[in-house]
TIDRENLUM-100142 format. One line per 3 residues: number of its first residue (from 1); their letters; for each residue x, y, z of C-alpha. Coordinates in nm, 4 decimals, always signed. Layout:
<sites>
NUM	A	X,Y,Z | ... $
</sites>
This chain:
<sites>
1	MNG	-0.1147,-1.0897,+1.0024 | -0.0397,-0.9828,+1.3726 | -0.3258,-0.8882,+1.5823 $
4	FWL	-0.0940,-0.6731,+1.8091 | +0.0522,-0.4491,+1.5896 | -0.2995,-0.3478,+1.3342 $
7	AFS	-0.4570,-0.2759,+1.6733 | -0.1313,-0.1073,+1.7750 | -0.0877,+0.0764,+1.4513 $
10	KFW	-0.5090,+0.1964,+1.4747 | -0.3865,+0.3172,+1.7905 | -0.0720,+0.5209,+1.7078 $
13	FKI	-0.2443,+0.6821,+1.4192 | -0.5330,+0.8276,+1.6185 | -0.3207,+0.9469,+1.8972 $
16	TGW	-0.1064,+1.0896,+1.6445 | -0.3536,+1.2113,+1.4178 | -0.2212,+1.0384,+1.1019 $
19	RLG	-0.4527,+0.8992,+0.8236 | -0.4058,+0.6227,+0.5770 | -0.4028,+0.7863,+0.2068 $
22	TVI	-0.3986,+0.5740,-0.1260 | -0.3001,+0.1731,-0.0539 | -0.1343,-0.0668,-0.2224 $
25	PPD	-0.4032,-0.2389,-0.5033 | -0.4683,-0.5412,-0.4505 | -0.3966,-0.6911,-0.7864 $
28	IRQ	-0.0459,-0.6071,-0.7371 | +0.1267,-0.8934,-0.5302 | +0.4852,-0.8177,-0.5987 $
31	GVM	+0.7058,-0.4880,-0.5663 | +0.9755,-0.3417,-0.4613 | +0.8585,-0.0438,-0.2701 $
34	IAA	+1.0440,+0.2963,-0.2251 | +1.0240,+0.4441,+0.1730 | +1.0520,+0.8499,+0.0862 $
37	PHT	+1.1338,+1.1068,+0.1677 | +1.3300,+0.9082,+0.4316 | +1.4530,+1.2250,+0.6611 $
40	SNW	+1.3469,+1.1197,+1.0310 | +1.4189,+0.8034,+1.2450 | +0.9715,+0.7873,+1.3091 $
43	DFM	+0.9639,+0.7123,+0.9333 | +0.9729,+0.3778,+1.0227 | +0.7027,+0.4311,+1.3167 $
46	YAR	+0.4794,+0.5639,+1.0417 | +0.5377,+0.3224,+0.7860 | +0.5498,+0.0194,+0.9690 $
49	AAF	+0.2410,+0.0996,+1.1017 | +0.0541,+0.2039,+0.7701 | +0.1351,-0.1390,+0.5766 $
52	FLM	-0.0144,-0.2892,+0.9060 | -0.2982,-0.0629,+0.8396 | -0.3377,-0.1647,+0.5125 $
55	RRD	-0.3061,-0.5439,+0.5780 | -0.0132,-0.5888,+0.3279 | +0.2963,-0.8166,+0.4046 $
58	VRL	+0.5097,-0.5389,+0.3394 | +0.8939,-0.6442,+0.4445 | +1.2209,-0.5483,+0.5080 $
61	TIK	+1.5664,-0.7120,+0.4191 | +1.7925,-0.7104,+0.7323 | +2.1202,-0.9510,+0.8019 $
64	KEW	+2.0565,-1.2580,+0.9586 | +2.2237,-1.1971,+1.2301 | +2.0333,-0.9230,+1.3677 $
67	TEI	+1.6855,-1.2019,+1.3616 | +1.9124,-1.4223,+1.5918 | +1.9638,-1.2035,+1.9014 $
70	PVL	+1.7171,-1.3278,+2.1628 | +1.3916,-1.1188,+2.2181 | +1.4957,-0.8188,+1.9652 $
73	GKL	+1.5213,-1.1234,+1.6694 | +1.1666,-1.2175,+1.7359 | +1.0283,-0.8529,+1.7601 $
76	IMS	+1.2340,-0.7488,+1.4674 | +1.0579,-1.0481,+1.2485 | +0.7228,-0.9883,+1.3458 $
79	LGA	+0.7936,-0.6062,+1.2306 | +0.8475,-0.7704,+0.8870 | +1.2301,-0.8751,+0.8474 $
82	LPI	+1.3437,-1.0530,+0.5765 | +1.6835,-1.2174,+0.6866 | +1.9470,-1.2293,+0.3991 $
85	DRS	+2.2451,-1.4409,+0.4159 | +2.5641,-1.1932,+0.3660 | +2.7911,-1.5263,+0.3423 $
88	KNN	+2.6374,-1.7212,+0.0640 | +2.5652,-1.3906,-0.1718 | +2.6954,-0.9799,-0.1463 $
91	STV	+2.4608,-0.9098,-0.3422 | +2.1993,-0.7355,-0.2163 | +2.0306,-0.6767,-0.5479 $
94	ETM	+2.0892,-1.0404,-0.6790 | +1.9214,-1.1874,-0.3253 | +1.6137,-0.9831,-0.3645 $
97	VEL	+1.5397,-1.1184,-0.7235 | +1.5724,-1.4741,-0.5780 | +1.2838,-1.3522,-0.3009 $
100	FKQ	+1.0997,-1.2615,-0.5778 | +1.1548,-1.5666,-0.7658 | +1.0517,-1.7843,-0.3772 $
103	YPE	+0.7549,-1.5733,-0.2695 | +0.4946,-1.5247,-0.5084 | +0.3659,-1.2529,-0.2890 $
106	LII	+0.6370,-1.0344,-0.1710 | +0.6726,-0.6379,-0.1186 | +1.0106,-0.5468,-0.0346 $
109	LVT	+1.0662,-0.1773,+0.1752 | +1.3647,+0.0055,+0.0673 | +1.5163,+0.3646,+0.1493 $
112	PEG	+1.6992,+0.4989,-0.1785 | +1.8078,+0.7636,-0.0234 | +2.0212,+0.5532,+0.2053 $
115	TRK	+2.0508,+0.7953,+0.4740 | +1.8356,+1.0065,+0.6347 | +1.9880,+1.3072,+0.5697 $
118	YQP	+1.9576,+1.5452,+0.1950 | +2.0936,+1.3004,-0.0890 | +2.1346,+1.4020,-0.4285 $
121	RWR	+2.1800,+1.0833,-0.5927 | +1.9660,+0.7705,-0.4735 | +2.1456,+0.4396,-0.4476 $
124	KGF	+2.0212,+0.2372,-0.7804 | +2.0138,-0.1116,-0.6477 | +1.6099,-0.0766,-0.5928 $
127	YHA	+1.5658,-0.0370,-0.9513 | +1.8139,-0.3190,-1.0700 | +1.5565,-0.5306,-0.8054 $
130	AMG	+1.2376,-0.4750,-0.9634 | +1.4070,-0.4815,-1.2734 | +1.5636,-0.8365,-1.2328 $
133	AGV	+1.3094,-0.9647,-1.1063 | +0.9960,-0.7915,-1.3148 | +0.8338,-0.6105,-1.0439 $
136	PIL	+0.6767,-0.2689,-1.0570 | +0.8238,-0.0198,-0.7898 | +0.5676,+0.1129,-0.5658 $
139	LGY	+0.6018,+0.5098,-0.4420 | +0.5573,+0.4580,-0.0570 | +0.5550,+0.8084,+0.1023 $
142	LDY	+0.4875,+0.9265,+0.4522 | +0.3623,+1.3627,+0.4141 | +0.4008,+1.5090,+0.6927 $
145	ANK	+0.2674,+1.7999,+0.6500 | -0.0728,+1.6406,+0.5958 | -0.0264,+1.3242,+0.8269 $
148	EAG	-0.0794,+1.1128,+0.5551 | +0.0907,+0.7716,+0.5001 | +0.0344,+0.5614,+0.1528 $
151	VGP	+0.1273,+0.4420,-0.1596 | +0.1645,+0.6534,-0.4838 | +0.0920,+0.5425,-0.8388 $
154	AVY	+0.2823,+0.2064,-0.9112 | +0.6279,+0.2729,-1.2065 | +0.7377,-0.0123,-1.4448 $
157	PTG	+1.0457,+0.0274,-1.5269 | +1.1495,+0.0732,-1.8483 | +1.5123,+0.0357,-1.8350 $
160	NYE	+1.6404,+0.4263,-1.9249 | +1.6622,+0.4372,-1.4965 | +1.7558,+0.8516,-1.5194 $
163	ADL	+1.3708,+0.9155,-1.6827 | +1.2001,+0.6721,-1.4327 | +1.4082,+0.8087,-1.1459 $
166	EKI	+1.3108,+1.1699,-1.2898 | +0.9255,+1.0220,-1.2630 | +0.9936,+0.8785,-0.9362 $
169	QSF	+1.1194,+1.1531,-0.7492 | +0.8891,+1.4090,-0.9336 | +0.5996,+1.2643,-0.7142 $
172	YRT	+0.8103,+1.2423,-0.3968 | +0.8828,+1.6266,-0.4678 | +0.5689,+1.7117,-0.3615 $
175	KKG	+0.5700,+1.5430,+0.0096 | +0.7055,+1.6393,+0.2473 | +0.9372,+1.5023,+0.4991 $
178	RFP	+0.9948,+1.5771,+0.9092 | +1.2705,+1.8276,+0.7935 | +1.1560,+1.8814,+0.4427 $
181	EQG	+1.4896,+2.0511,+0.3699 | +1.6395,+1.6528,+0.3680 | +1.3913,+1.5398,+0.1132 $
184	VR	+1.3773,+1.5445,-0.2719 | +1.4817,+1.8203,-0.4403 $
</sites>
Protein backbone atom coordinates (compact mmCIF):
# COMPACT_ATOMS: atom_id res chain seq x y z
CA MET A 1 0.00 0.00 0.00
CA ASN A 2 1.35 3.37 -0.97
CA GLY A 3 1.41 5.55 2.16
CA PHE A 4 1.27 8.80 0.19
CA TRP A 5 -1.90 7.83 -1.68
CA LEU A 6 -3.55 6.55 1.49
CA ALA A 7 -2.87 9.86 3.27
CA PHE A 8 -3.99 11.83 0.22
CA SER A 9 -7.20 9.78 0.03
CA LYS A 10 -8.05 10.50 3.67
CA PHE A 11 -7.41 14.20 3.06
CA TRP A 12 -9.44 14.19 -0.17
CA PHE A 13 -12.49 12.58 1.44
CA LYS A 14 -12.28 14.93 4.43
CA ILE A 15 -12.14 18.17 2.42
CA THR A 16 -14.84 17.06 -0.05
CA GLY A 17 -17.19 15.66 2.61
CA TRP A 18 -17.26 12.15 1.17
CA ARG A 19 -17.41 8.96 3.17
CA LEU A 20 -16.61 5.32 2.62
CA GLY A 21 -19.56 2.93 2.45
CA THR A 22 -19.46 -0.85 2.28
CA VAL A 23 -16.03 -2.24 1.39
CA ILE A 24 -14.84 -5.25 -0.60
CA PRO A 25 -15.40 -8.38 1.50
CA PRO A 26 -12.03 -9.65 2.79
CA ASP A 27 -12.69 -13.19 1.53
CA ILE A 28 -12.94 -11.97 -2.09
CA ARG A 29 -9.41 -12.04 -3.50
CA GLN A 30 -10.23 -11.79 -7.21
CA GLY A 31 -12.97 -10.07 -9.14
CA VAL A 32 -14.03 -7.71 -11.87
CA MET A 33 -15.06 -4.41 -10.28
CA ILE A 34 -17.63 -2.37 -12.17
CA ALA A 35 -17.31 1.39 -11.74
CA ALA A 36 -20.75 2.93 -12.21
CA PRO A 37 -22.46 5.20 -12.72
CA HIS A 38 -19.61 6.77 -14.66
CA THR A 39 -20.81 10.29 -15.48
CA SER A 40 -17.83 12.57 -14.77
CA ASN A 41 -14.05 12.78 -14.97
CA TRP A 42 -14.13 13.31 -11.18
CA ASP A 43 -15.28 9.71 -10.75
CA PHE A 44 -11.72 8.43 -10.98
CA MET A 45 -10.57 10.65 -8.10
CA TYR A 46 -13.30 9.45 -5.74
CA ALA A 47 -13.15 5.79 -6.79
CA ARG A 48 -9.38 5.60 -6.60
CA ALA A 49 -9.38 7.29 -3.17
CA ALA A 50 -12.06 4.89 -1.92
CA PHE A 51 -10.03 1.84 -2.91
CA PHE A 52 -6.93 3.22 -1.21
CA LEU A 53 -9.05 3.79 1.91
CA MET A 54 -10.30 0.20 1.69
CA ARG A 55 -6.64 -0.82 1.59
CA ARG A 56 -7.31 -3.03 -1.41
CA ASP A 57 -5.18 -3.18 -4.50
CA VAL A 58 -7.75 -2.44 -7.19
CA ARG A 59 -6.13 -2.23 -10.61
CA LEU A 60 -7.17 -0.91 -14.00
CA THR A 61 -5.92 -2.07 -17.36
CA ILE A 62 -4.14 0.40 -19.58
CA LYS A 63 -2.11 0.18 -22.77
CA LYS A 64 1.50 -0.49 -21.76
CA GLU A 65 2.67 2.46 -23.86
CA TRP A 66 1.08 4.84 -21.31
CA THR A 67 3.25 3.40 -18.54
CA GLU A 68 6.43 3.98 -20.54
CA ILE A 69 6.09 7.78 -20.62
CA PRO A 70 8.73 9.30 -18.31
CA VAL A 71 7.31 10.56 -14.98
CA LEU A 72 3.68 10.12 -16.11
CA GLY A 73 4.20 6.36 -16.39
CA LYS A 74 5.35 6.12 -12.77
CA LEU A 75 2.38 8.18 -11.61
CA ILE A 76 -0.04 6.00 -13.58
CA MET A 77 1.50 2.83 -12.15
CA SER A 78 1.27 4.18 -8.59
CA LEU A 79 -2.47 4.70 -9.12
CA GLY A 80 -2.98 1.02 -9.95
CA ALA A 81 -2.42 0.77 -13.69
CA LEU A 82 -1.94 -2.76 -14.96
CA PRO A 83 -0.18 -2.45 -18.32
CA ILE A 84 -1.32 -4.75 -21.09
CA ASP A 85 0.56 -5.34 -24.32
CA ARG A 86 -2.03 -5.22 -27.09
CA SER A 87 0.55 -6.37 -29.66
CA LYS A 88 0.61 -9.83 -28.00
CA ASN A 89 -3.15 -10.28 -27.75
CA ASN A 90 -5.79 -7.90 -29.07
CA SER A 91 -8.54 -9.40 -26.86
CA THR A 92 -8.77 -7.50 -23.58
CA VAL A 93 -11.14 -10.18 -22.23
CA GLU A 94 -8.60 -12.96 -22.89
CA THR A 95 -5.83 -10.82 -21.44
CA MET A 96 -7.86 -10.23 -18.27
CA VAL A 97 -8.57 -13.96 -17.90
CA GLU A 98 -4.84 -14.64 -18.19
CA LEU A 99 -4.07 -11.95 -15.59
CA PHE A 100 -6.41 -13.65 -13.12
CA LYS A 101 -4.48 -16.89 -13.67
CA GLN A 102 -1.19 -15.07 -12.96
CA TYR A 103 -2.25 -13.13 -9.85
CA PRO A 104 -3.99 -14.90 -6.95
CA GLU A 105 -5.13 -11.52 -5.62
CA LEU A 106 -6.42 -9.26 -8.37
CA ILE A 107 -9.38 -6.96 -8.68
CA ILE A 108 -9.67 -5.20 -12.04
CA LEU A 109 -11.73 -2.02 -12.34
CA VAL A 110 -13.77 -1.50 -15.53
CA THR A 111 -16.37 0.99 -16.74
CA PRO A 112 -18.87 -1.04 -18.78
CA GLU A 113 -20.67 2.08 -19.96
CA GLY A 114 -17.51 2.96 -21.91
CA THR A 115 -18.36 6.66 -21.76
CA ARG A 116 -19.43 9.33 -19.30
CA LYS A 117 -22.63 9.97 -21.27
CA TYR A 118 -25.81 7.91 -20.94
CA GLN A 119 -25.31 4.53 -22.57
CA PRO A 120 -28.32 2.20 -22.79
CA ARG A 121 -26.15 -0.77 -23.82
CA TRP A 122 -23.17 -1.70 -21.69
CA ARG A 123 -20.13 -3.36 -23.15
CA LYS A 124 -20.09 -7.06 -22.30
CA GLY A 125 -16.34 -7.54 -21.81
CA PHE A 126 -16.53 -7.24 -18.02
CA TYR A 127 -19.05 -10.08 -17.93
CA HIS A 128 -17.10 -12.37 -20.27
CA ALA A 129 -13.88 -11.74 -18.34
CA ALA A 130 -15.58 -12.65 -15.04
CA MET A 131 -17.15 -15.77 -16.59
CA GLY A 132 -13.89 -16.84 -18.21
CA ALA A 133 -11.88 -16.40 -15.03
CA GLY A 134 -14.58 -17.75 -12.71
CA VAL A 135 -14.55 -14.62 -10.55
CA PRO A 136 -17.35 -12.48 -9.12
CA ILE A 137 -18.46 -9.12 -10.45
CA LEU A 138 -18.16 -6.48 -7.73
CA LEU A 139 -20.46 -3.48 -7.86
CA GLY A 140 -18.29 -0.45 -7.12
CA TYR A 141 -20.33 2.71 -6.85
CA LEU A 142 -20.16 6.45 -6.37
CA ASP A 143 -23.31 8.00 -5.00
CA TYR A 144 -22.95 11.76 -5.38
CA ALA A 145 -26.34 12.39 -3.73
CA ASN A 146 -25.03 10.93 -0.46
CA LYS A 147 -21.33 11.63 -1.08
CA GLU A 148 -20.56 7.96 -0.58
CA ALA A 149 -18.22 5.55 -2.35
CA GLY A 150 -18.40 1.82 -1.77
CA VAL A 151 -19.01 -1.66 -3.05
CA GLY A 152 -22.41 -3.31 -3.37
CA PRO A 153 -23.09 -7.03 -3.44
CA ALA A 154 -20.94 -9.46 -5.39
CA VAL A 155 -22.68 -10.93 -8.41
CA TYR A 156 -21.54 -14.36 -9.54
CA PRO A 157 -22.21 -14.64 -13.27
CA THR A 158 -24.61 -17.46 -14.16
CA GLY A 159 -24.13 -17.40 -17.92
CA ASN A 160 -27.50 -15.68 -18.39
CA TYR A 161 -26.16 -12.25 -19.31
CA GLU A 162 -29.53 -10.48 -19.56
CA ALA A 163 -30.76 -11.69 -16.14
CA ASP A 164 -27.44 -10.95 -14.46
CA LEU A 165 -27.24 -7.51 -16.09
CA GLU A 166 -30.73 -6.65 -14.85
CA LYS A 167 -29.68 -7.58 -11.30
CA ILE A 168 -26.55 -5.41 -11.65
CA GLN A 169 -28.31 -2.43 -13.19
CA SER A 170 -31.15 -2.52 -10.67
CA PHE A 171 -28.54 -1.95 -7.96
CA TYR A 172 -27.07 1.01 -9.87
CA ARG A 173 -30.48 2.61 -10.37
CA THR A 174 -30.34 3.43 -6.64
CA LYS A 175 -27.06 5.37 -7.05
CA LYS A 176 -26.79 8.89 -8.41
CA GLY A 177 -23.80 9.92 -10.51
CA ARG A 178 -22.52 13.49 -10.63
CA PHE A 179 -24.80 13.97 -13.61
CA PRO A 180 -27.75 11.67 -12.78
CA GLU A 181 -29.38 11.99 -16.19
CA GLN A 182 -26.34 10.20 -17.68
CA GLY A 183 -26.52 7.19 -15.34
CA VAL A 184 -28.29 3.82 -15.49
CA ARG A 185 -32.02 4.02 -16.21
